[in-house]
Backbone bond lengths (Angstrom), bond angles and torsions (degrees), N, CA, C in turn:
res aa  C-N    CA-C-N  psi(-1)  N-CA   C-N-CA  omega(-1)  CA-C   N-CA-C  phi
1 M - - - 1.455 - - 1.522 109.26 -
2 I 1.330 115.23 144.44 1.466 120.15 174.96 1.516 108.94 -118.67
3 T 1.310 114.09 164.27 1.465 118.24 177.43 1.513 109.85 -88.41
4 Y 1.335 116.53 164.95 1.455 120.14 177.71 1.535 109.39 -61.92
5 D 1.308 117.82 -37.73 1.477 120.18 -179.86 1.532 110.70 -62.19
6 E 1.333 117.66 -37.27 1.471 119.98 176.92 1.533 110.49 -64.87
7 F 1.329 116.71 -42.66 1.444 120.91 176.90 1.531 111.09 -62.50
8 A 1.334 116.38 -45.15 1.463 121.29 -178.96 1.510 112.87 -62.39
9 A 1.322 118.02 -22.60 1.471 121.34 178.69 1.522 111.65 -69.67
10 V 1.302 118.35 -20.47 1.464 122.38 177.93 1.525 107.25 -84.87
11 D 1.318 117.40 112.20 1.467 121.67 -174.85 1.532 108.97 -92.01
12 I 1.320 115.72 100.05 1.469 122.50 -178.85 1.532 107.14 -105.91
13 R 1.334 114.89 121.92 1.472 121.01 -176.14 1.537 110.67 -126.93
14 V 1.330 115.19 159.07 1.435 121.20 175.09 1.528 109.85 -92.62
15 G 1.316 115.06 136.02 1.457 121.32 176.15 1.514 110.61 -138.26
16 R 1.324 115.36 169.55 1.463 120.57 178.61 1.528 107.81 -117.40
17 I 1.308 115.40 132.20 1.470 119.89 177.61 1.531 107.86 -72.11
18 T 1.345 114.95 120.27 1.461 120.12 -178.30 1.513 112.47 -100.84
19 R 1.325 115.64 -20.83 1.480 120.36 -178.05 1.518 106.88 -154.58
20 A 1.321 116.15 143.81 1.465 122.20 177.38 1.527 108.83 -147.55
21 E 1.323 115.40 135.27 1.470 120.98 -178.57 1.513 110.26 -136.81
22 P 1.319 118.13 150.26 1.461 119.75 172.84 1.534 110.45 -58.58
23 F 1.314 116.45 150.77 1.459 122.63 179.98 1.521 107.81 -125.27
24 P 1.350 117.43 71.01 1.461 120.97 -173.29 1.536 113.80 -66.35
25 E 1.325 117.81 -19.86 1.483 120.67 179.96 1.516 112.38 -77.48
26 A 1.319 119.04 -14.12 1.462 122.25 -178.62 1.525 110.77 -64.56
27 R 1.357 115.05 148.72 1.480 119.25 178.95 1.518 111.11 -65.17
28 K 1.337 117.15 -39.74 1.463 121.76 175.60 1.532 106.20 -113.47
29 P 1.331 117.80 149.06 1.475 119.46 -178.34 1.524 111.74 -52.22
30 A 1.332 116.55 130.15 1.453 121.98 -175.54 1.518 110.17 -149.83
31 I 1.329 114.59 169.31 1.456 122.47 177.30 1.537 108.07 -128.41
32 K 1.332 116.84 134.57 1.465 121.40 173.96 1.530 108.75 -79.58
33 L 1.312 116.42 135.33 1.463 121.45 -176.72 1.520 111.70 -125.05
34 W 1.324 116.27 143.93 1.463 123.93 167.50 1.513 104.99 -117.53
35 V 1.338 116.58 123.05 1.465 121.80 -174.03 1.528 108.69 -122.25
36 D 1.338 116.22 125.86 1.464 122.50 178.69 1.525 109.45 -93.30
37 F 1.339 115.97 121.81 1.460 121.14 178.87 1.526 111.88 -106.26
38 G 1.305 118.62 13.18 1.454 121.57 178.48 1.515 112.35 87.39
39 G 1.324 115.29 -174.69 1.435 123.31 -170.22 1.507 118.20 -55.15
40 E 1.316 118.96 -45.84 1.471 122.15 -175.69 1.532 112.25 -65.42
41 I 1.325 117.37 -40.24 1.468 121.82 -174.02 1.527 110.65 -106.11
42 G 1.308 117.94 -36.38 1.462 121.43 -179.97 1.534 111.96 80.22
43 E 1.332 113.81 -158.58 1.462 120.37 -177.33 1.528 109.98 -92.10
44 K 1.320 116.52 134.85 1.466 123.19 178.96 1.510 109.46 -127.99
45 R 1.341 115.70 155.91 1.458 121.69 179.92 1.507 111.10 -104.08
46 S 1.319 115.06 154.31 1.457 121.26 176.70 1.527 107.78 -159.12
47 S 1.309 115.88 174.40 1.458 121.16 168.00 1.521 106.46 -135.64
48 A 1.318 114.86 152.40 1.460 118.81 -175.99 1.529 109.38 -145.64
49 Q 1.329 115.20 139.83 1.465 122.05 177.82 1.536 108.30 -87.98
50 V 1.323 115.09 73.17 1.446 121.07 -174.25 1.523 113.39 -121.72
51 T 1.337 116.72 20.51 1.478 120.28 -172.96 1.535 113.99 -69.33
52 A 1.311 118.68 -16.24 1.465 120.52 179.43 1.525 112.01 -67.55
53 H 1.335 116.76 -34.25 1.469 120.18 -174.79 1.526 114.31 -116.74
54 Y 1.343 117.47 -11.41 1.458 119.78 -173.20 1.523 112.20 -133.14
55 T 1.323 114.47 151.60 1.468 122.10 171.51 1.530 106.73 -114.39
56 P 1.313 117.79 157.55 1.466 118.16 177.14 1.528 112.75 -54.03
57 D 1.328 118.33 -47.43 1.462 120.39 179.94 1.518 113.07 -61.71
58 G 1.315 116.99 -36.68 1.443 121.57 -179.39 1.519 114.45 -72.09
59 L 1.319 117.14 -19.04 1.459 121.65 -179.31 1.537 113.33 -84.25
60 V 1.315 116.87 -28.19 1.476 120.34 -176.48 1.529 109.44 -61.82
61 G 1.336 114.74 126.01 1.473 121.14 -178.90 1.518 113.42 97.55
62 K 1.323 118.23 -14.45 1.460 122.17 -178.63 1.535 111.14 -73.85
63 Q 1.337 116.68 133.92 1.458 120.47 173.04 1.526 109.48 -85.83
64 V 1.334 115.66 135.89 1.465 122.50 -178.36 1.517 109.89 -136.06
65 L 1.323 115.39 162.06 1.467 121.20 172.29 1.520 108.22 -101.52
66 A 1.328 115.47 144.11 1.456 120.94 -179.60 1.519 110.82 -150.13
67 V 1.323 115.85 148.42 1.471 121.53 171.72 1.521 105.65 -80.96
68 V 1.348 115.60 124.23 1.456 119.78 -175.00 1.526 113.23 -107.69
69 N 1.337 117.87 -1.03 1.470 118.15 -176.59 1.530 113.67 -115.99
70 F 1.349 117.48 26.21 1.454 121.15 166.95 1.525 107.93 -84.45
71 P 1.322 118.80 151.64 1.469 119.53 174.22 1.539 109.02 -68.10
72 P 1.334 118.60 149.55 1.457 120.98 177.03 1.535 111.53 -55.84
73 R 1.343 114.24 147.65 1.467 119.88 -176.91 1.525 108.45 -135.79
74 Q 1.315 116.40 132.12 1.451 121.03 179.53 1.546 108.77 -79.26
75 I 1.320 116.13 122.39 1.465 122.44 177.44 1.544 105.21 -122.91
76 G 1.328 115.21 99.18 1.467 118.52 -175.10 1.507 109.08 62.09
77 K 1.338 116.11 -126.26 1.453 121.14 179.90 1.528 112.67 -91.91
78 V 1.332 117.21 4.54 1.481 121.20 -178.09 1.519 110.00 -108.18
79 M 1.335 116.73 132.39 1.459 121.35 171.28 1.534 106.11 -90.53
80 S 1.338 115.54 106.11 1.471 120.99 -179.16 1.516 108.58 -81.30
81 E 1.329 115.64 124.01 1.467 121.55 -176.89 1.519 112.70 -102.77
82 V 1.316 118.36 -17.60 1.473 122.96 179.77 1.533 108.32 -141.43
83 L 1.335 115.11 159.25 1.466 121.58 175.73 1.523 109.06 -108.78
84 V 1.341 115.83 105.63 1.452 121.54 178.25 1.527 106.97 -73.47
85 L 1.339 116.35 134.03 1.453 121.16 -172.42 1.538 113.56 -96.18
86 G 1.300 114.67 145.66 1.461 121.69 177.59 1.516 110.01 -155.81
87 V 1.318 115.36 172.96 1.460 122.74 176.24 1.508 108.55 -130.83
88 P 1.350 117.98 154.93 1.464 119.41 -179.57 1.533 111.79 -78.93
89 D 1.339 113.93 144.23 1.457 118.86 170.35 1.517 108.47 -83.12
90 A 1.320 118.79 -171.15 1.473 122.48 -178.01 1.506 112.87 -60.72
91 A 1.345 116.80 -26.32 1.479 121.43 -179.44 1.532 111.77 -94.85
92 G 1.327 117.70 1.46 1.452 121.01 -179.84 1.523 113.98 87.16
93 E 1.322 117.90 7.02 1.472 121.80 179.41 1.531 110.10 -85.88
94 V 1.321 117.84 146.62 1.444 123.03 -173.95 1.539 112.05 -74.33
95 V 1.337 114.83 131.00 1.456 124.20 170.09 1.521 106.05 -114.77
96 L 1.315 116.93 122.00 1.472 120.91 -177.26 1.518 112.32 -67.57
97 I 1.335 115.19 149.79 1.457 122.82 177.80 1.512 109.60 -103.20
98 G 1.311 115.91 132.30 1.476 120.87 177.62 1.519 109.46 -158.49
99 P 1.329 116.25 169.61 1.464 119.49 178.87 1.527 111.13 -67.19
100 D 1.339 116.90 153.56 1.459 119.56 178.70 1.524 112.25 -89.75
101 Q 1.347 116.18 1.79 1.456 122.29 172.27 1.516 107.19 -136.96
102 I 1.330 117.29 157.49 1.461 121.24 176.60 1.518 108.13 -67.73
103 V 1.339 115.96 129.04 1.462 122.51 -179.77 1.519 109.11 -129.68
104 P 1.344 117.56 160.25 1.464 119.62 178.52 1.532 112.86 -60.06
105 L 1.317 116.95 140.80 1.458 121.81 179.00 1.526 110.38 -64.43
106 G 1.320 115.22 143.72 1.466 120.87 178.36 1.509 114.64 88.49
107 G 1.345 118.28 -5.23 1.461 121.24 179.26 1.532 110.70 -57.37
108 K 1.332 116.05 134.88 1.461 122.30 -177.80 1.524 110.85 -90.55
109 L 1.306 115.70 133.44 1.462 121.57 175.08 1.513 109.39 -66.42
110 F 1.303 116.86 133.80 1.490 120.69 175.58 1.506 109.38 -141.53
């Protein structure tokens, strides 16, 4: 069990994917993402192993949730600045998490 304060320390925000490109250099199939979180945070980069359900073109414009307060992490040739969140489907493939309505960018999950 964790405390509410421990949960609150994880900064999960909504962003919109503004750009997505194939990431052929990745060890596992992945897509490079640029996610806009609005004025306070701005645009951040990430990569995600989401090729089973998504194409780069299909991701542009999609709102997603991401952890924005992890330190940057080098993933192959990409410096990942945020962790885009998803859950596994029945086959273990990633399904992205996002709001079911359009919401303002940068909104914090609570």
